C-alpha positions, 0 to 999 in steps of 0.5 A: 500500500502506498503512503498516499493511500495510507494517508487517504484511508486514515483521513477518511477513518477520522471522518467516519468516526466524527460523522457518527458522533455528529449524527448523534444530533438527531436530537440537537441541543444547539438552539442558537445558530453560529454567525461567526463560526470560523468561515465566511457566511454572506447573504445571497437572497432573502431566504438563503445564505452562502457558506464560503470555506476559508483556509485561515479559519482552520488548523491541524488536519483541516488546514492540511487537507483544506480545499476551497468550496462554497454552497448556499443553505436556507437562512432557517438552518443553523450552523454547528459551532463545533464543526471546524474546531478542535479535532473535527474533520468537518469543515462545516455542518448545517442543520434543519431541526424541529421546534423541539430540536430534532434533526430533520435534515443536515449537511456536512463537508469533510475531507478526503484525498484520492483518485476516483478509482479509490472512492469505492474502497473508501466508501466501503470502509466508511460504511463499515465504520457506520455499521460497526459503531452502534451509532446507527441502530439497524444500520443497513447500506442499501445502495452504492455506485457512481454519481455526479455532484456539481458536474463532477464524477463522484461515488456515493452510498446510501444507508438506513437506520431506525432509532427508538431513543427518546423518540422513534425515528427512521434514519436515512443517509447519503455519503458522496465522495468527491475525489481529489485532483492534481489541483485540489483535495477532495471532499466528502458530503454527508447528507443525513435526514430523519422521518421528522422531516415533512418532505423526506420519506425514504432513503431515495429522497435524500438530496432529492426532496426537502431542502437538501437539493438546494444545498447540493446543487449549489455546491462547488469547488473553488474560491 
């Protein structure tokens, strides 16, 4: 195994561990949106805000694996103040939740490195971590394969789960791995939803219904 491949697997391992903890916020306790969370947020319309990644905001692994990207998200969504800080391998996470702070949909961007040909192996590793962690009750990977996001070739897998903690919820998720190129690092987009959403009703709806499609379609690399 090459040193580059080892570094890729290690970086994604860290990402997987964090994302399992991050999705534990199916019952979010963050009641306040963060307005100065180590990145640039600009108003783009009456209903949406633009997130622009900024290298000066990060240190450690995030600085080492930094990549320029941006996306738009609804103003009603909240930024996770923990993303991008400490040992978090996520640059950013935004979330929509109910009035009693149960996650409906969320979107996180982490890092990975490697060519497109390596993405299926990394997806398998990340899925295995989800399955073995115990953080996704009744975890099941239901599909995987090539996809396109922001006009770029990528690889994805989708998964389901079911939680009975505090409130019974179906869990639906989608992980999209965008490979690196000679010019930039790659990224991992994680979309997580629950049956608390009034618009998302199955794993096939993740990124297709609700408010995630607006975020996903606006995502792009570059400053």
